[in-house]
C-alpha positions as CSV (number, residue, x, y, z in Angstrom):
1,M,50.6,245.4,32.4
2,K,49.7,242.2,30.8
3,R,47.8,244.0,28.2
4,F,50.8,246.2,27.4
5,F,53.0,243.1,26.8
6,I,50.4,241.6,24.6
7,I,50.2,244.8,22.5
8,V,54.0,245.0,22.3
9,G,54.3,241.3,21.3
10,F,51.6,241.9,18.6
11,L,53.5,244.9,17.2
12,L,56.8,242.9,17.2
13,L,55.1,240.1,15.4
14,L,53.6,242.6,12.9
15,V,57.0,244.1,12.3
16,L,58.6,240.7,11.8
17,V,55.9,239.8,9.2
18,C,56.4,243.1,7.4
19,V,60.2,242.6,7.4
20,G,59.7,239.1,6.1
21,I,57.5,240.2,3.3
22,V,59.8,243.0,2.3
23,G,62.8,240.7,2.4
24,F,61.0,238.0,0.4
25,N,60.0,240.6,-2.3
26,F,63.6,241.9,-2.4
27,M,65.1,238.5,-2.7
28,R,62.5,237.6,-5.4
29,D,63.2,240.7,-7.4
30,A,66.9,240.1,-7.2
31,G,66.5,236.5,-8.3
32,I,64.4,237.5,-11.2
33,K,66.9,240.2,-12.3
34,Q,69.7,237.7,-12.0
35,Y,67.7,235.1,-14.0
36,F,67.0,237.4,-16.8
37,A,70.5,238.8,-16.7
38,T,72.1,235.4,-17.2
39,M,69.3,233.9,-19.3
40,K,70.3,233.3,-23.0
41,P,67.5,233.6,-25.6
42,P,66.7,230.4,-27.6
43,A,68.5,230.1,-30.9
44,A,66.5,231.6,-33.8
45,T,66.1,229.5,-37.0
46,V,67.3,231.3,-40.1
47,S,68.0,230.5,-43.7
48,T,71.5,231.2,-45.1
49,V,73.5,231.2,-48.3
50,T,77.2,230.9,-48.8
51,V,78.9,233.8,-50.5
52,K,80.8,232.7,-53.6
53,P,82.2,234.6,-56.6
54,S,80.0,234.1,-59.6
55,E,79.4,235.4,-63.1
56,W,77.6,238.6,-63.3
57,T,75.7,240.0,-66.3
58,P,75.4,243.7,-65.8
59,G,72.7,245.7,-67.6
60,V,70.8,248.9,-67.9
61,E,67.2,248.7,-66.8
62,A,64.4,251.0,-67.9
63,I,60.7,251.3,-68.5
64,G,59.3,251.6,-72.0
65,T,56.3,251.5,-74.3
66,V,55.8,249.1,-77.1
67,N,54.6,250.2,-80.5
68,A,54.3,248.6,-83.9
69,V,57.0,249.3,-86.4
70,R,54.3,250.1,-88.9
71,G,51.0,251.3,-87.4
72,V,48.6,254.1,-88.4
73,D,45.0,255.2,-87.9
74,L,43.3,255.2,-91.3
75,T,41.1,258.1,-92.4
76,V,39.2,259.0,-95.6
77,E,40.4,261.8,-97.9
78,T,37.0,262.8,-99.3
79,S,33.4,263.0,-98.1
80,G,30.7,260.4,-98.8
81,I,28.3,257.9,-97.6
82,V,29.6,254.5,-96.4
83,K,28.5,252.0,-99.0
84,D,30.3,248.8,-97.9
85,I,32.8,247.8,-95.1
86,L,35.1,245.1,-96.4
87,F,36.8,244.0,-93.2
88,H,36.1,242.9,-89.6
89,A,37.9,243.4,-86.3
90,N,41.3,241.8,-85.9
91,Q,41.4,240.6,-89.5
92,K,44.8,240.3,-91.1
93,V,44.8,242.1,-94.4
94,A,47.3,242.3,-97.2
95,A,48.8,245.5,-98.6
96,D,46.5,247.5,-100.9
97,A,43.5,245.5,-99.8
98,V,40.2,247.5,-100.1
99,L,38.8,248.1,-96.6
100,L,36.0,250.7,-97.2
101,Q,33.9,251.7,-100.1
102,L,32.1,255.0,-100.3
103,D,29.2,255.8,-102.6
104,D,30.9,256.6,-106.0
105,A,28.0,256.6,-108.5
106,V,28.4,260.3,-109.4
107,E,32.2,260.0,-109.8
108,K,31.8,257.0,-112.0
109,A,29.4,258.8,-114.3
110,D,31.7,261.8,-114.5
111,L,34.6,259.6,-115.4
112,V,32.6,257.9,-118.2
113,A,31.7,261.3,-119.6
114,Q,35.3,262.6,-119.4
115,K,36.6,259.5,-121.1
116,A,34.2,260.1,-124.0
117,Q,35.4,263.7,-124.3
118,A,39.0,262.5,-124.2
119,A,38.3,260.0,-127.0
120,S,36.7,262.8,-129.1
121,D,39.7,265.1,-128.5
122,Q,42.1,262.4,-129.4
123,A,40.3,261.7,-132.7
124,A,40.4,265.5,-133.5
125,L,44.2,265.4,-132.8
126,T,44.6,262.5,-135.2
127,R,42.8,264.3,-138.0
128,A,44.8,267.5,-137.4
129,I,48.0,265.5,-137.7
130,E,46.9,263.9,-140.9
131,L,45.8,267.2,-142.5
132,Q,49.2,268.7,-141.5
133,R,50.9,265.8,-143.1
134,R,49.0,266.4,-146.4
135,G,49.8,270.1,-146.2
136,V,46.2,271.3,-146.0
137,G,46.2,272.0,-142.2
138,T,47.7,274.8,-140.3
139,D,50.0,274.7,-137.3
140,A,47.5,276.6,-135.2
141,T,44.8,274.0,-135.7
142,L,47.3,271.2,-134.8
143,D,48.4,272.9,-131.7
144,A,44.8,273.5,-130.5
145,A,43.9,269.8,-131.2
146,R,46.9,268.6,-129.3
147,A,46.2,270.9,-126.3
148,A,42.6,269.7,-126.1
149,A,43.6,266.0,-126.2
150,D,46.1,266.5,-123.4
151,A,43.6,268.4,-121.3
152,S,41.0,265.7,-121.7
153,A,43.5,263.0,-120.8
154,A,44.5,264.9,-117.7
155,Q,40.8,265.3,-116.7
156,V,40.4,261.5,-117.1
157,N,43.3,261.0,-114.7
158,K,41.8,263.5,-112.3
159,M,38.4,261.9,-112.3
160,Q,40.0,258.5,-111.8
161,A,41.9,259.8,-108.7
162,V,38.7,261.2,-107.3
163,L,37.0,257.9,-107.9
164,D,39.9,256.1,-106.1
165,Q,39.5,258.3,-103.1
166,K,36.1,256.7,-102.6
167,Q,37.9,253.6,-101.6
168,L,40.1,253.1,-98.5
169,S,42.9,250.7,-99.0
170,A,45.5,249.2,-96.5
171,P,48.9,250.9,-96.9
172,F,50.7,247.8,-95.8
173,G,49.9,244.3,-94.5
174,G,48.8,244.0,-90.9
175,T,46.0,243.5,-88.5
176,V,43.1,245.9,-88.5
177,G,41.2,246.9,-85.4
178,I,37.5,247.6,-84.6
179,P,35.6,249.5,-87.2
180,K,34.7,253.0,-86.1
181,I,32.0,253.6,-88.7
182,D,28.8,252.0,-89.9
183,V,27.2,251.4,-93.3
184,G,25.2,254.4,-94.4
185,Q,27.2,256.8,-92.2
186,Y,28.3,260.1,-93.7
187,L,32.0,260.6,-93.5
188,A,33.9,263.9,-93.8
189,P,37.6,264.2,-94.8
190,G,39.8,263.2,-91.8
191,N,37.3,260.9,-90.1
192,S,39.0,258.0,-88.5
193,V,37.9,254.6,-89.8
194,V,40.1,251.9,-88.3
195,T,43.6,251.3,-87.0
196,I,46.0,249.0,-88.7
197,Q,49.1,247.6,-87.0
198,D,51.9,245.3,-88.3
199,L,52.4,243.1,-85.2
200,D,55.1,240.9,-86.7
201,T,57.9,243.4,-85.6
202,M,57.6,245.8,-82.6
203,R,59.6,248.7,-81.5
204,V,60.1,249.7,-77.9
205,D,60.9,253.3,-76.9
206,F,62.5,254.1,-73.5
207,T,64.8,256.6,-71.9
208,I,67.9,256.2,-69.8
209,P,69.9,258.7,-67.7
210,E,72.7,260.5,-69.5
211,Q,75.3,258.9,-67.2
212,Q,74.5,255.5,-68.7
213,L,74.6,256.7,-72.4
214,P,78.3,255.6,-72.9
215,L,77.3,252.0,-72.0
216,L,74.9,251.6,-74.9
217,K,75.5,251.2,-78.6
218,I,73.6,250.2,-81.7
219,G,73.0,246.4,-82.0
220,Q,73.2,245.6,-78.2
221,T,70.7,243.0,-77.0
222,V,67.5,244.2,-75.4
223,K,65.3,242.0,-73.3
224,L,61.8,243.0,-72.3
225,G,58.7,241.7,-70.6
226,S,55.8,242.5,-68.4
227,N,57.9,242.1,-65.2
228,P,61.6,241.7,-64.4
229,A,61.1,238.0,-63.7
230,D,59.7,237.2,-67.1
231,M,61.7,238.9,-69.9
232,S,61.0,236.4,-72.6
233,F,61.3,238.8,-75.6
234,A,64.7,239.7,-77.1
235,G,65.6,242.3,-79.7
236,S,68.3,244.8,-80.4
237,I,68.9,248.6,-80.2
238,R,68.1,250.3,-83.5
239,G,68.4,254.0,-82.6
240,I,70.0,256.3,-80.0
241,D,68.9,259.9,-80.0
242,P,72.0,262.1,-80.5
243,K,70.5,264.8,-78.2
244,I,70.0,264.7,-74.4
245,D,66.8,266.3,-73.2
246,P,68.1,269.4,-71.2
247,A,64.9,269.4,-69.0
248,S,65.0,265.7,-67.8
249,R,68.6,264.8,-68.6
250,L,67.3,261.6,-70.3
251,V,68.3,260.1,-73.6
252,S,65.7,258.4,-75.9
253,I,66.5,254.9,-77.1
254,R,64.6,252.7,-79.6
255,G,64.8,249.0,-80.0
256,E,63.2,246.4,-82.2
257,V,61.9,243.0,-81.2
258,A,60.3,240.2,-83.2
259,N,56.7,239.4,-82.2
260,P,55.8,236.3,-84.2
261,E,53.1,235.1,-81.8
262,G,51.5,238.5,-81.3
263,K,51.9,238.6,-77.5
264,L,53.1,242.1,-77.5
265,T,50.5,244.8,-78.1
266,P,51.1,248.4,-79.2
267,G,50.9,250.8,-76.3
268,Q,51.9,248.1,-73.8
269,F,53.9,249.0,-70.7
270,V,57.1,246.8,-70.4
271,Q,60.2,246.4,-68.3
272,I,63.4,246.7,-70.3
273,R,66.9,245.5,-69.7
274,V,69.9,246.1,-72.0
275,E,72.5,243.5,-71.3
276,L,76.2,244.4,-71.1
277,P,79.3,242.1,-71.3
278,R,79.6,239.5,-68.6
279,E,81.9,239.9,-65.6
280,N,83.6,237.1,-63.5
281,N,84.4,236.8,-59.8
282,V,81.7,239.2,-58.6
283,I,80.5,238.9,-55.0
284,S,76.7,238.9,-55.0
285,V,74.0,237.8,-52.6
286,P,70.2,237.6,-52.8
287,Q,68.5,240.9,-52.1
288,T,66.7,239.4,-49.2
289,A,70.0,239.1,-47.4
290,V,70.5,242.9,-47.2
291,T,68.6,245.1,-44.7
292,T,68.4,248.8,-45.1
293,S,68.4,251.1,-42.1
294,L,69.1,254.7,-41.2
295,Y,72.7,253.9,-40.5
296,G,73.3,252.0,-43.8
297,D,72.9,248.7,-45.5
298,Y,73.9,245.6,-43.5
299,A,73.8,241.8,-43.5
300,F,74.0,239.2,-40.8
301,V,76.9,236.8,-41.1
302,V,76.7,233.4,-39.3
303,E,79.9,232.3,-37.6
304,P,80.9,229.8,-34.8
305,A,80.5,231.2,-31.3
306,K,83.7,232.0,-29.5
307,P,84.5,229.6,-26.6
308,A,83.8,232.3,-24.0
309,E,80.3,232.7,-25.5
310,G,79.4,229.0,-25.8
311,A,77.8,227.3,-22.9
312,A,79.8,224.0,-23.2
313,A,82.6,225.2,-25.3
314,A,86.3,224.3,-24.9
315,P,88.9,226.7,-23.5
316,A,89.7,229.8,-25.6
317,K,93.3,228.9,-26.4
318,P,94.8,225.5,-27.5
319,E,97.5,225.8,-24.8
320,D,94.8,226.1,-22.2
321,Q,93.6,222.6,-23.0
322,K,96.9,221.1,-21.9
323,P,96.4,221.5,-18.2
324,A,92.9,220.2,-18.4
325,G,94.0,217.2,-16.3
326,D,95.6,219.5,-13.7
327,A,92.4,221.5,-13.6
328,A,90.6,218.5,-12.2
329,K,93.2,218.1,-9.4
330,P,91.7,220.9,-7.2
331,Q,88.4,219.2,-7.5
332,A,90.0,215.9,-6.6
333,D,91.9,217.5,-3.7
334,A,88.8,219.2,-2.6
335,A,87.2,215.8,-2.5
336,K,89.9,214.2,-0.3
337,P,88.6,215.5,3.0
338,A,85.3,214.1,2.0
339,T,86.9,210.7,1.4
340,D,88.4,210.7,4.8
341,A,85.0,211.1,6.3
342,T,82.9,208.1,7.0
343,K,79.5,208.8,5.4
344,P,79.9,211.4,2.7
345,A,82.8,209.7,1.0
346,D,80.9,208.1,-1.9
347,N,78.9,211.2,-2.5
348,A,81.8,213.5,-2.5
349,M,83.6,211.5,-5.2
350,K,80.8,212.1,-7.7
351,P,81.9,215.6,-8.7
352,A,85.4,214.4,-9.2
353,D,84.2,211.5,-11.3
354,S,82.1,213.8,-13.5
355,A,85.1,216.0,-14.0
356,K,87.3,213.0,-14.9
357,P,86.1,212.5,-18.4
358,N,87.1,216.1,-19.2
359,A,90.5,215.5,-17.7
360,D,91.1,212.4,-19.7
361,G,90.1,214.1,-22.9
362,A,86.8,212.3,-23.4
363,K,84.2,213.7,-25.8
364,P,82.2,216.6,-24.5
365,A,78.5,216.7,-24.1
366,D,76.1,216.7,-27.0
367,A,75.7,220.4,-26.8
368,A,79.4,220.8,-27.4
369,Q,79.6,218.3,-30.2
370,Q,77.9,220.8,-32.5
371,P,79.5,224.2,-32.1
372,A,77.1,227.0,-31.3
373,L,76.4,229.6,-34.1
374,V,76.0,233.3,-33.6
375,I,75.4,236.1,-36.0
376,S,77.5,239.2,-36.6
377,Q,76.1,242.4,-38.1
378,V,78.2,243.5,-41.0
379,F,77.7,246.8,-42.9
380,V,78.0,246.5,-46.6
381,K,78.2,248.7,-49.7
382,L,75.9,247.7,-52.5
383,G,76.5,247.8,-56.2
384,R,74.3,246.8,-59.1
385,R,71.2,244.7,-59.0
386,N,70.1,241.9,-61.4
387,N,67.4,239.3,-61.2
388,G,66.9,239.3,-57.4
389,M,70.7,239.5,-56.7
390,V,72.6,242.5,-55.5
391,E,76.4,243.1,-55.9
392,I,78.4,243.6,-52.7
393,T,81.4,245.9,-53.3
394,E,82.6,246.0,-49.7
395,G,81.8,244.1,-46.5
396,L,81.5,240.4,-47.5
397,K,84.1,237.9,-48.7
398,D,84.2,234.5,-50.3
399,G,82.9,231.8,-47.9
400,D,80.8,234.0,-45.6
401,Q,77.5,232.4,-44.6
402,V,74.9,235.2,-44.9
403,V,71.3,235.1,-43.5
404,T,68.7,235.3,-46.2
405,A,65.5,235.1,-44.1
406,G,64.5,235.8,-40.5
407,Q,66.4,239.1,-40.1
408,N,63.5,241.0,-38.5
409,R,64.0,239.2,-35.2
410,L,67.8,239.1,-35.0
411,F,70.3,241.2,-33.2
412,N,74.1,241.3,-33.1
413,G,75.6,238.3,-31.3
414,M,72.4,236.3,-31.1
415,S,72.5,232.5,-31.3
416,V,71.0,231.0,-34.4
417,A,70.2,227.6,-35.9
418,V,70.5,227.2,-39.7
419,D,67.7,225.5,-41.6
420,N,67.8,225.8,-45.4
421,T,65.0,223.4,-46.2
422,I,62.7,226.4,-46.8
423,D,64.4,229.2,-48.6
424,P,62.3,232.2,-49.9
425,S,65.1,233.1,-52.3
426,K,65.8,229.6,-53.7
427,S,66.1,230.7,-57.3
428,A,68.6,233.4,-56.3
429,N,70.6,231.0,-54.2
430,K,71.0,228.7,-57.3
431,Q,72.6,231.6,-59.1
432,V,75.1,232.2,-56.3
433,Q,76.1,228.5,-56.2
434,Q,76.7,228.3,-60.0
């Protein structure tokens, strides 16, 4: 019997231990859930910019290729052996400067012989004219002499042209490239010798969609550069193709730009922007302030937290602040029984004393001195883009404080702290503030 009671007691103790463990785990899980349910995440540090209307310079952006206004690949017109190369790479040459000399010994000899024949025929023509004047010559003799003289003169000009083809001259002043031939090499007609480019003035060819064609006209300013952040070259539109390509629906545009320092190179890829008239009072923000998602484009706007959301915020309505003194009465009344008691009187008055500054209108705690800031997700409609800025056509207004950095860890209603000491879009913010 005694053994039975021992076993029953042990089982009861085991049951109590199990119940205690289960109860502890239940209370722990409930406490953890309540803690995380009431826990507020720490304020995230973000950079912001204040939205202000500013001047906006719209433009048409495109991609183009730079070429020299005058630039050709020089070739020879006749065959021959290269006798002399009279230029070197990257040399600036004047118009009509001789660049290449082919072997012309045979042509020179033929020209000398033809000049002698022309002189003989001219002398025969002179004698025929004199005889005709004296009346002893016939018209047939004079005509034959004149025809022979003209034919000899024509042959001289022909031989001179053949001799000139043995030389390659610059058609205009410019910069020559790397020679593609060597001394002693045999050249056939059409062989490329060198390229010559006039680098003082460049032309840029690009295309735009047909929808933007009404925005362009001859003489508009064109800016170009290797990237959108460095468009240091400026020119103007010189030509607009009157025909739209039916396959691509693009229009070809040509502009000209001065290149006095030779920084632009023919064939170079460039970013192009055609500037349009300025506009005022345009709402724009840095492009880093806008986030794109499947649901649309949005931005985070920083605003003071509502009193219901702040931890130490004042009452929601001004009229609710009036009975603040009365709100302390229940606490004071609740403390009265404690004052009648002998021992806990002093301790019971402490809650009433801590509530008294609020009832008297004293300053709140340090956390309430600086109103809490939260963010609100606002969907926006985007317009044009320019130099790191994007136009906002709908969603933001003047005075809104928009987050420009740190959006990847934010969510709607989250508490934030503003720190603009480090701003990734500093240059763009300057434009907004102007």
